[in-house]
C-alpha positions as CSV (number, residue, x, y, z in Angstrom):
1,M,54.3,201.4,241.4
2,T,53.9,199.5,238.1
3,V,51.8,202.3,236.6
4,A,54.5,204.9,237.5
5,L,57.2,202.7,236.0
6,G,55.3,202.2,232.8
7,T,54.5,198.4,233.0
8,N,50.8,198.9,233.6
9,R,48.3,201.6,232.6
10,V,44.9,202.4,234.2
11,V,42.4,202.6,231.3
12,G,39.2,202.6,233.3
13,T,35.9,200.8,232.4
14,D,35.2,202.5,229.1
15,S,35.0,199.7,226.5
16,G,36.5,202.0,223.8
17,R,39.6,202.7,225.9
18,I,39.9,199.1,226.8
19,L,39.8,198.0,223.2
20,D,42.2,200.7,222.1
21,S,44.6,199.5,224.8
22,L,44.2,195.9,223.6
23,D,45.0,197.1,220.1
24,E,48.2,198.7,221.4
25,I,49.2,195.6,223.2
26,M,48.6,193.3,220.2
27,S,50.5,195.6,217.9
28,G,53.5,195.7,220.2
29,A,53.1,199.5,220.9
30,W,52.5,199.0,224.6
31,P,55.5,200.4,226.6
32,S,57.7,197.8,228.3
33,G,58.6,200.0,231.3
34,R,61.1,199.1,233.9
35,R,61.3,196.3,236.5
36,P,60.2,197.8,239.9
37,P,62.6,197.7,242.8
38,L,62.3,194.5,244.9
39,W,60.4,192.8,242.1
40,D,61.5,189.4,243.0
41,G,58.3,187.4,243.5
42,N,58.5,187.7,247.3
43,A,56.2,190.7,247.9
44,S,53.6,188.6,249.6
45,E,56.1,187.3,252.1
46,R,57.4,190.8,252.9
47,V,53.8,192.0,253.4
48,L,53.1,189.0,255.7
49,D,56.3,189.6,257.6
50,A,55.4,193.3,258.1
51,L,51.9,192.4,259.3
52,L,53.1,189.8,261.7
53,E,55.8,192.0,263.0
54,E,53.2,194.6,263.7
55,E,51.4,192.0,265.8
56,G,54.7,191.0,267.5
57,E,54.9,187.6,265.8
58,R,57.6,186.2,263.5
59,V,57.0,184.8,260.0
60,A,58.7,181.6,261.1
61,D,55.9,181.0,263.6
62,A,53.2,181.5,261.0
63,P,51.6,178.7,259.1
64,V,52.8,178.2,255.5
65,L,50.1,178.7,253.0
66,A,50.1,176.3,250.0
67,S,50.0,177.9,246.6
């Protein structure tokens, strides 16, 4: 999602491409992109909810993980 919206780019493992990308970032030439839909810091909670729902449980019954 973030690659499609321009906030990230896959550059691979080639050291030349990585360094070229770092130069772009440091010079301010890296695209800023758009904020993805639902980008609210709660993705992990939605994923957990979907997984637990699949198992017939509710998030409220799940243990809270400390961050």
